[in-house]
TISE-549724 format. One record per residue: x, y, z of N, C-alpha, C in turn. Coordinates in pm, whole numbers, plus 50000, padded with zeros to 5 digits. Layout:
<sites>
- nx | ny | nz | cax | cay | caz | cx | cy | cz
- X | Y | Z | X | Y | Z | X | Y | Z;
...
</sites>
This chain:
<sites>
- nx | ny | nz | cax | cay | caz | cx | cy | cz
- 19279 | 82998 | 57493 | 19151 | 82986 | 57566 | 19043 | 83053 | 57480;
- 19069 | 83161 | 57409 | 18966 | 83242 | 57347 | 18918 | 83158 | 57217;
- 19011 | 83096 | 57146 | 18972 | 83027 | 57024 | 18866 | 82917 | 57052;
- 18897 | 82829 | 57145 | 18793 | 82729 | 57177 | 18654 | 82786 | 57211;
- 18663 | 82902 | 57292 | 18535 | 82969 | 57334 | 18461 | 83021 | 57207;
- 18539 | 83079 | 57116 | 18479 | 83134 | 56993 | 18412 | 83024 | 56913;
- 18492 | 82904 | 56907 | 18445 | 82788 | 56831 | 18311 | 82742 | 56888;
- 18311 | 82737 | 57024 | 18191 | 82685 | 57095 | 18071 | 82780 | 57065;
- 18094 | 82908 | 57065 | 17987 | 83004 | 57041 | 17937 | 82990 | 56898;
- 18030 | 82977 | 56807 | 17994 | 82958 | 56663 | 17906 | 82831 | 56649;
- 17952 | 82722 | 56717 | 17878 | 82599 | 56707 | 17741 | 82613 | 56768;
- 17731 | 82685 | 56873 | 17600 | 82703 | 56939 | 17505 | 82786 | 56853;
- 17562 | 82891 | 56799 | 17485 | 82982 | 56706 | 17436 | 82907 | 56578;
- 17528 | 82827 | 56532 | 17494 | 82742 | 56411 | 17379 | 82644 | 56448;
- 17383 | 82590 | 56569 | 17281 | 82485 | 56606 | 17151 | 82562 | 56618;
- 17159 | 82684 | 56677 | 17029 | 82756 | 56695 | 16972 | 82783 | 56572;
- 17058 | 82836 | 56467 | 17016 | 82879 | 56340 | 16957 | 82761 | 56269;
- 17021 | 82646 | 56273 | 16970 | 82525 | 56209 | 16837 | 82487 | 56265;
- 16824 | 82490 | 56398 | 16694 | 82465 | 56464 | 16582 | 82554 | 56412;
- 16611 | 82684 | 56406 | 16517 | 82786 | 56359 | 16474 | 82761 | 56218;
- 16573 | 82725 | 56130 | 16546 | 82700 | 55988 | 16466 | 82569 | 55983;
- 16491 | 82467 | 56054 | 16414 | 82348 | 56057 | 16277 | 82375 | 56099;
- 16256 | 82452 | 56203 | 16119 | 82485 | 56247 | 16041 | 82562 | 56139;
- 16107 | 82659 | 56078 | 16045 | 82738 | 55974 | 16003 | 82654 | 55855;
- 16088 | 82568 | 55813 | 16068 | 82479 | 55700 | 15943 | 82377 | 55730;
- 15950 | 82328 | 55853 | 15839 | 82234 | 55906 | 15708 | 82313 | 55901;
- 15713 | 82435 | 55957 | 15597 | 82515 | 55962 | 15538 | 82556 | 55826;
- 15630 | 82584 | 55727 | 15589 | 82610 | 55589 | 15528 | 82479 | 55532;
- 15586 | 82371 | 55556 | 15527 | 82247 | 55497 | 15398 | 82216 | 55558;
- 15375 | 82237 | 55688 | 15244 | 82210 | 55742 | 15144 | 82302 | 55695;
- 15182 | 82434 | 55669 | 15086 | 82531 | 55616 | 15042 | 82495 | 55474;
- 15141 | 82447 | 55390 | 15112 | 82403 | 55251 | 15012 | 82282 | 55251;
- 15040 | 82197 | 55347 | 14959 | 82068 | 55354 | 14817 | 82112 | 55407;
- 14804 | 82196 | 55493 | 14676 | 82241 | 55536 | 14599 | 82314 | 55432;
- 14666 | 82402 | 55351 | 14602 | 82466 | 55243 | 14557 | 82367 | 55139;
- 14639 | 82275 | 55119 | 14604 | 82171 | 55007 | 14495 | 82093 | 55056;
- 14487 | 82043 | 55179 | 14369 | 81969 | 55230 | 14247 | 82056 | 55221;
- 14251 | 82182 | 55257 | 14138 | 82264 | 55262 | 14085 | 82283 | 55115;
- 14170 | 82291 | 55016 | 14140 | 82306 | 54881 | 14082 | 82178 | 54823;
- 14128 | 82069 | 54864 | 14083 | 81935 | 54817 | 13937 | 81915 | 54873;
- 13917 | 81953 | 55000 | 13783 | 81950 | 55060 | 13685 | 82045 | 54987;
- 13737 | 82162 | 54964 | 13647 | 82258 | 54895 | 13596 | 82212 | 54758;
- 13695 | 82169 | 54679 | 13663 | 82123 | 54540 | 13572 | 81995 | 54544;
- 13604 | 81905 | 54645 | 13515 | 81788 | 54662 | 13372 | 81825 | 54694;
- 13356 | 81931 | 54782 | 13221 | 81973 | 54816 | 13152 | 82044 | 54704;
- 13235 | 82119 | 54621 | 13170 | 82181 | 54506 | 13125 | 82085 | 54403;
- 13191 | 81971 | 54381 | 13153 | 81869 | 54293 | 13033 | 81793 | 54349;
- 13047 | 81746 | 54470 | 12938 | 81658 | 54535 | 12812 | 81733 | 54559;
- 12819 | 81861 | 54611 | 12699 | 81926 | 54668 | 12637 | 82029 | 54565;
- 12710 | 82070 | 54462 | 12667 | 82168 | 54374 | 12667 | 82129 | 54227;
- 12794 | 82130 | 54171 | 12805 | 82114 | 54030 | 12777 | 81968 | 53978;
- 12800 | 81869 | 54062 | 12762 | 81728 | 54023 | 12609 | 81715 | 54004;
- 12535 | 81739 | 54115 | 12386 | 81741 | 54100 | 12335 | 81826 | 53983;
- 12382 | 81942 | 53976 | 12347 | 82044 | 53874 | 12363 | 81984 | 53739;
- 12487 | 81917 | 53710 | 12512 | 81864 | 53587 | 12414 | 81755 | 53545;
- 12389 | 81660 | 53640 | 12295 | 81548 | 53622 | 12157 | 81603 | 53570;
- 12109 | 81697 | 53662 | 11972 | 81754 | 53636 | 11969 | 81838 | 53509;
- 12077 | 81915 | 53478 | 12077 | 81991 | 53359 | 12086 | 81902 | 53233;
- 12166 | 81804 | 53234 | 12176 | 81714 | 53122 | 12043 | 81636 | 53101;
- 11978 | 81592 | 53210 | 11860 | 81531 | 53205 | 11748 | 81620 | 53154;
- 11740 | 81740 | 53195 | 11648 | 81841 | 53132 | 11666 | 81867 | 52991;
- 11794 | 81881 | 52957 | 11827 | 81909 | 52816 | 11785 | 81797 | 52722;
- 11805 | 81672 | 52769 | 11772 | 81561 | 52694 | 11616 | 81549 | 52674;
- 11549 | 81578 | 52790 | 11398 | 81575 | 52789 | 11350 | 81683 | 52693;
- 11402 | 81802 | 52699 | 11351 | 81913 | 52609 | 11386 | 81886 | 52465;
- 11499 | 81828 | 52435 | 11534 | 81790 | 52305 | 11434 | 81692 | 52249;
- 11409 | 81592 | 52327 | 11312 | 81485 | 52289 | 11173 | 81546 | 52264;
- 11132 | 81636 | 52356 | 10991 | 81688 | 52334 | 10996 | 81776 | 52209;
- 11102 | 81854 | 52182 | 11097 | 81933 | 52063 | 11102 | 81849 | 51941;
- 11179 | 81739 | 51940 | 11181 | 81657 | 51816 | 11050 | 81587 | 51793;
- 10982 | 81550 | 51887 | 10864 | 81469 | 51872 | 10733 | 81561 | 51853;
- 10735 | 81669 | 51922 | 10611 | 81751 | 51919 | 10606 | 81890 | 51869;
- 10724 | 81946 | 51856 | 10720 | 82088 | 51817 | 10777 | 82102 | 51670;
- 10891 | 82057 | 51646 | 10957 | 82072 | 51522 | 10878 | 82026 | 51399;
- 10814 | 81913 | 51409 | 10732 | 81868 | 51297 | 10612 | 81956 | 51261;
- 10570 | 82028 | 51362 | 10450 | 82113 | 51342 | 10473 | 82262 | 51331;
- 10569 | 82309 | 51398 | 10596 | 82452 | 51414 | 10735 | 82482 | 51445;
- 10779 | 82608 | 51425 | 10911 | 82643 | 51463 | 10939 | 82691 | 51601;
- 10838 | 82748 | 51657 | 10859 | 82808 | 51790 | 10721 | 82782 | 51875;
- 10730 | 82719 | 51986 | 10618 | 82689 | 52068 | 10553 | 82817 | 52125;
- 10626 | 82924 | 52131 | 10569 | 83051 | 52188 | 10488 | 83136 | 52094;
- 10504 | 83107 | 51961 | 10433 | 83193 | 51859 | 10296 | 83155 | 51824;
- 10266 | 83026 | 51827 | 10130 | 82978 | 51777 | 10062 | 82914 | 51886;
- 09935 | 82955 | 51906 | 09847 | 82894 | 52008 | 09847 | 82743 | 52002;
- 09844 | 82673 | 52117 | 09834 | 82532 | 52115 | 09700 | 82488 | 52105;
- 09689 | 82375 | 52033 | 09550 | 82302 | 52030 | 09521 | 82242 | 52166;
- 09404 | 82195 | 52184 | 09367 | 82135 | 52312 | 09457 | 82027 | 52351;
- 09477 | 81933 | 52253 | 09568 | 81820 | 52276 | 09710 | 81851 | 52304;
- 09758 | 81960 | 52227 | 09891 | 82001 | 52255 | 09913 | 82067 | 52382;
- 09808 | 82140 | 52436 | 09811 | 82199 | 52560 | 09812 | 82103 | 52671;
- 09740 | 81999 | 52664 | 09732 | 81887 | 52759 | 09869 | 81825 | 52770;
- 09921 | 81791 | 52660 | 10056 | 81722 | 52647 | 10161 | 81817 | 52716;
- 10154 | 81952 | 52671 | 10254 | 82043 | 52722 | 10251 | 82059 | 52867;
- 10131 | 82074 | 52919 | 10107 | 82090 | 53064 | 10164 | 81960 | 53142;
- 10140 | 81849 | 53090 | 10189 | 81724 | 53163 | 10343 | 81735 | 53157;
- 10410 | 81771 | 53052 | 10545 | 81773 | 53050 | 10602 | 81881 | 53145;
- 10529 | 81998 | 53147 | 10571 | 82101 | 53243 | 10568 | 82059 | 53387;
- 10452 | 82003 | 53417 | 10423 | 81959 | 53554 | 10510 | 81846 | 53601;
- 10536 | 81753 | 53519 | 10607 | 81621 | 53552 | 10761 | 81628 | 53527;
- 10797 | 81709 | 53431 | 10944 | 81702 | 53389 | 11001 | 81837 | 53407;
- 10976 | 81939 | 53330 | 11040 | 82064 | 53319 | 11047 | 82141 | 53457;
- 10924 | 82161 | 53508 | 10916 | 82243 | 53634 | 10981 | 82175 | 53749;
- 10957 | 82050 | 53780 | 11022 | 81987 | 53894 | 11181 | 81987 | 53878;
- 11229 | 81960 | 53763 | 11371 | 81962 | 53742 | 11432 | 82101 | 53764;
- 11367 | 82194 | 53705 | 11418 | 82333 | 53726 | 11413 | 82376 | 53868;
- 11313 | 82343 | 53938 | 11289 | 82378 | 54076 | 11393 | 82309 | 54163;
- 11428 | 82183 | 54141 | 11532 | 82111 | 54213 | 11669 | 82187 | 54190;
- 11697 | 82230 | 54065 | 11820 | 82302 | 54036 | 11828 | 82429 | 54113;
- 11714 | 82497 | 54117 | 11713 | 82629 | 54188 | 11729 | 82607 | 54337;
- 11667 | 82503 | 54391 | 11684 | 82472 | 54533 | 11832 | 82440 | 54565;
- 11902 | 82371 | 54476 | 12045 | 82332 | 54504 | 12127 | 82455 | 54499;
- 12105 | 82550 | 54396 | 12180 | 82662 | 54386 | 12154 | 82760 | 54505;
- 12031 | 82765 | 54548 | 11995 | 82847 | 54661 | 12062 | 82803 | 54793;
- 12061 | 82670 | 54807 | 12111 | 82608 | 54929 | 12262 | 82607 | 54934;
- 12328 | 82589 | 54813 | 12472 | 82571 | 54816 | 12540 | 82678 | 54722;
- 12481 | 82794 | 54721 | 12538 | 82909 | 54641 | 12677 | 82949 | 54683;
- 12713 | 82915 | 54814 | 12850 | 82950 | 54864 | 12954 | 82865 | 54791;
- 12919 | 82764 | 54723 | 13015 | 82680 | 54651 | 13040 | 82719 | 54508;
- 12966 | 82817 | 54458 | 12982 | 82877 | 54327 | 13131 | 82907 | 54303;
- 13183 | 82874 | 54191 | 13318 | 82911 | 54142 | 13321 | 83070 | 54124;
- 13426 | 83135 | 54180 | 13441 | 83274 | 54168 | 13382 | 83352 | 54285;
- 13400 | 83483 | 54281 | 13358 | 83568 | 54393 | 13218 | 83614 | 54381;
- 13163 | 83611 | 54257 | 13026 | 83662 | 54244 | 12935 | 83547 | 54174;
- 12811 | 83563 | 54191 | 12712 | 83467 | 54132 | 12706 | 83502 | 53978;
- 12736 | 83403 | 53893 | 12733 | 83430 | 53744 | 12592 | 83471 | 53698;
- 12584 | 83572 | 53614 | 12459 | 83616 | 53563 | 12372 | 83504 | 53502;
- 12432 | 83414 | 53438 | 12362 | 83299 | 53375 | 12290 | 83211 | 53475;
- 12357 | 83200 | 53597 | 12291 | 83128 | 53708 | 12165 | 83206 | 53759;
- 12182 | 83327 | 53781 | 12073 | 83415 | 53832 | 11963 | 83414 | 53731;
- 11992 | 83410 | 53601 | 11891 | 83417 | 53501 | 11815 | 83285 | 53496;
- 11888 | 83165 | 53517 | 11814 | 83040 | 53527 | 11722 | 83035 | 53651;
- 11776 | 83082 | 53768 | 11689 | 83082 | 53889 | 11564 | 83165 | 53871;
- 11572 | 83279 | 53803 | 11461 | 83361 | 53773 | 11360 | 83289 | 53692;
- 11410 | 83215 | 53587 | 11322 | 83134 | 53499 | 11259 | 83028 | 53580;
- 11333 | 82958 | 53662 | 11276 | 82845 | 53746 | 11169 | 82894 | 53837;
- 11184 | 83014 | 53893 | 11095 | 83074 | 53984 | 10953 | 83097 | 53921;
- 10957 | 83136 | 53793 | 10826 | 83165 | 53725 | 10745 | 83052 | 53691;
- 10800 | 82924 | 53706 | 10715 | 82802 | 53694 | 10603 | 82800 | 53793;
- 10637 | 82853 | 53914 | 10537 | 82856 | 54019 | 10407 | 82936 | 53977;
- 10433 | 83048 | 53916 | 10329 | 83137 | 53865 | 10256 | 83070 | 53753;
- 10330 | 83010 | 53658 | 10276 | 82952 | 53542 | 10169 | 82833 | 53585;
- 10223 | 82751 | 53681 | 10132 | 82640 | 53717 | 10022 | 82680 | 53805;
- 10034 | 82792 | 53885 | 09929 | 82836 | 53972 | 09820 | 82906 | 53889;
- 09857 | 82958 | 53768 | 09763 | 83038 | 53690 | 09763 | 82990 | 53548;
- 09755 | 82855 | 53532 | 09767 | 82798 | 53395 | 09650 | 82843 | 53310;
- 09535 | 82848 | 53349 | 09424 | 82885 | 53265 | 09412 | 83034 | 53239;
- 09493 | 83110 | 53314 | 09484 | 83250 | 53289 | 09595 | 83317 | 53210;
- 09698 | 83240 | 53176 | 09809 | 83287 | 53099 | 09782 | 83286 | 52953;
- 09884 | 83340 | 52879 | 09859 | 83343 | 52727 | 09849 | 83202 | 52664;
- 09828 | 83205 | 52533 | 09797 | 83076 | 52473 | 09923 | 82981 | 52461;
- 10044 | 83037 | 52469 | 10159 | 82955 | 52459 | 10194 | 82882 | 52580;
- 10136 | 82927 | 52700 | 10163 | 82860 | 52828 | 10313 | 82852 | 52857;
- 10386 | 82965 | 52839 | 10531 | 82961 | 52872 | 10559 | 83034 | 53000;
- 10668 | 83024 | 53060 | 10707 | 83091 | 53170 | 10736 | 83240 | 53132;
- 10713 | 83328 | 53227 | 10738 | 83476 | 53206 | 10884 | 83502 | 53165;
- 10968 | 83435 | 53237 | 11116 | 83456 | 53202 | 11163 | 83329 | 53143;
- 11222 | 83346 | 53019 | 11268 | 83236 | 52948 | 11394 | 83162 | 53001;
- 11413 | 83042 | 52960 | 11531 | 82964 | 53001 | 11654 | 83029 | 52926;
- 11767 | 83041 | 52999 | 11886 | 83103 | 52935 | 11945 | 83020 | 52823;
- 11888 | 82898 | 52796 | 11936 | 82816 | 52685 | 12073 | 82747 | 52707;
- 12136 | 82725 | 52596 | 12259 | 82652 | 52594 | 12377 | 82711 | 52687;
- 12362 | 82842 | 52706 | 12481 | 82904 | 52785 | 12474 | 82854 | 52930;
- 12352 | 82820 | 52986 | 12349 | 82764 | 53120 | 12406 | 82622 | 53122;
- 12375 | 82536 | 53025 | 12421 | 82410 | 53014 | 12577 | 82412 | 52990;
- 12622 | 82502 | 52910 | 12767 | 82519 | 52894 | 12837 | 82563 | 53024;
- 12782 | 82650 | 53092 | 12845 | 82698 | 53219 | 12853 | 82578 | 53318;
- 12747 | 82501 | 53330 | 12745 | 82389 | 53428 | 12854 | 82275 | 53381;
- 12850 | 82253 | 53250 | 12945 | 82147 | 53200 | 13095 | 82197 | 53221;
- 13128 | 82318 | 53176 | 13259 | 82366 | 53195 | 13303 | 82381 | 53339;
- 13219 | 82421 | 53428 | 13251 | 82432 | 53561 | 13280 | 82295 | 53628;
- 13194 | 82200 | 53587 | 13220 | 82068 | 53642 | 13341 | 82015 | 53589;
- 13374 | 82025 | 53461 | 13498 | 81976 | 53404 | 13623 | 82038 | 53463;
- 13611 | 82162 | 53488 | 13726 | 82244 | 53547 | 13754 | 82195 | 53684;
- 13652 | 82180 | 53760 | 13678 | 82127 | 53899 | 13726 | 81978 | 53899;
- 13674 | 81897 | 53808 | 13722 | 81766 | 53801 | 13875 | 81755 | 53775;
- 13913 | 81848 | 53678 | 14055 | 81855 | 53646 | 14137 | 81900 | 53758;
- 14088 | 81999 | 53833 | 14161 | 82046 | 53949 | 14175 | 81946 | 54055;
- 14060 | 81869 | 54078 | 14056 | 81758 | 54174 | 14166 | 81664 | 54140;
- 14173 | 81621 | 54012 | 14274 | 81518 | 53975 | 14411 | 81570 | 53998;
- 14441 | 81700 | 53973 | 14575 | 81754 | 54001 | 14606 | 81761 | 54156;
- 14504 | 81796 | 54233 | 14524 | 81812 | 54372 | 14543 | 81673 | 54442;
- 14485 | 81567 | 54385 | 14502 | 81433 | 54442 | 14626 | 81364 | 54395;
- 14702 | 81423 | 54304 | 14827 | 81363 | 54268 | 14927 | 81393 | 54372;
- 15031 | 81301 | 54400 | 15135 | 81327 | 54493 | 15207 | 81458 | 54462;
- 15237 | 81535 | 54566 | 15317 | 81654 | 54543 | 15450 | 81631 | 54483;
- 15489 | 81719 | 54383 | 15614 | 81692 | 54315 | 15716 | 81806 | 54329;
- 15691 | 81886 | 54435 | 15783 | 81993 | 54450 | 15710 | 82130 | 54460;
- 15792 | 82235 | 54474 | 15735 | 82363 | 54498 | 15652 | 82419 | 54373;
- 15706 | 82382 | 54248 | 15627 | 82443 | 54138 | 15485 | 82373 | 54139;
- 15473 | 82245 | 54152 | 15342 | 82190 | 54153 | 15257 | 82235 | 54270;
- 15318 | 82254 | 54389 | 15246 | 82306 | 54501 | 15205 | 82447 | 54477;
- 15285 | 82532 | 54417 | 15250 | 82676 | 54395 | 15127 | 82676 | 54303;
- 15135 | 82595 | 54195 | 15026 | 82608 | 54085 | 14899 | 82571 | 54145;
- 14888 | 82485 | 54248 | 14762 | 82446 | 54317 | 14691 | 82570 | 54381;
- 14777 | 82650 | 54444 | 14720 | 82761 | 54524 | 14703 | 82885 | 54446;
- 14759 | 82887 | 54325 | 14746 | 83002 | 54242 | 14612 | 83000 | 54174;
- 14542 | 82894 | 54162 | 14422 | 82892 | 54093 | 14312 | 82956 | 54174;
- 14235 | 83048 | 54111 | 14135 | 83122 | 54177 | 14015 | 83028 | 54204;
- 13947 | 83054 | 54313 | 13809 | 82983 | 54332 | 13716 | 83027 | 54238;
</sites>
């Protein structure tokens, strides 16, 4: 009598243990799927709402500045800030500032201000803050054009190539992660690597 009873108890315990393990494994799988979906959504938003628009505007601005320098600065002088502008040069420069450089910089600053929560990492990168400070000084430049120095430059200079490099690298990094996230899961190693990447 005792042996069948023990066998029944063992079977019952084993069934309970199997049920608990199945529940735990299912719960772990759901947690991983939820985390994966949240990360996919986050990266998608970072690309669509912040780094994508920033890249387009930054590349556009870089192309415009390069073209302006090639056509109007380099043939005549080495540095726009060092030599006073002629009347014609000032009119041309003001037009480019008002129509191209200032609006583009201000759009980028607005995007960063509105979607700064999507910045990669825990802190705002210094180069981004430096660019925003530069963009803000366009307001003063345009409001007081006749009262500023002869070079008609912003009070705070553009951070230069390092800002463009930051935007390009950030966009590329997020696109690579997005491609990895959108691949079908191939086991624990692939799943772990996704969640180990820092924001």
